[in-house]
Phi, psi and omega in degrees: 000123178269171190300323178302310173308327178281347185248031178308317179284340176289346179262359189265150168282163185240136172227130190279150175228119180252123173281140179231128173292320175231104181299327175289316175296323179284324174300318176301320179308303194291331183283305188284323189265323183255349178069029180259136173237145173302141175271346178200153176211157177212168182304127186078009182196147175238128177254129175246153174229133186224113178037052177085343173268152181231159172210147182240136169252125195227148182297137184203136179273358170265169177218162184284138171292344183071025185250007181208148172298125179267334186195145183213143173264135165270135189227154178289329189221081187302320181301318182287322178297317168304310180296318185288319180298315173305314182302334184269354183101010178287137173249119183275147187280141172253129181244135181212095179226153172310121175085357181205117182211148183259140166240128186051035183083000182237128170260145168265120180243112184288139164074018180274115167077045178307339183293345180276355181092012178255148179277344184174194177215165176233129189230157178209146189231148179214170173244145176278182179299339182261001179092002179286136177275113184244158178221172164236150178216155175227117175301146171257119180252000000 
């Protein structure tokens, strides 16, 4: 087996899957709150595409505990993104724990992903209609 055979996943695209207890409610949230429309759909699933990445919202009897970020978008200007999403009715999480605090919904995260050439990241989190924890982030260069 050569090195290329062992790295099949490193060359693969990644696609997120988010559970929805009510697919119609989720579709409305992603459309009305996030301004996203599915590029394809099938019974029980909606496919979305953002800048070459894909995610699916699928009908599920299970749900996420919503205790961790399940998916996030990297944006160039987090203030503009948060402002626009708030205008659309998105409610951002406020966090105040030792070492981590949001101010007006946005946290400063030192040293996050230095391999991306960033000194840190600014992040904000919200829940979709199904309780999935989603985020937006802006690298600090």
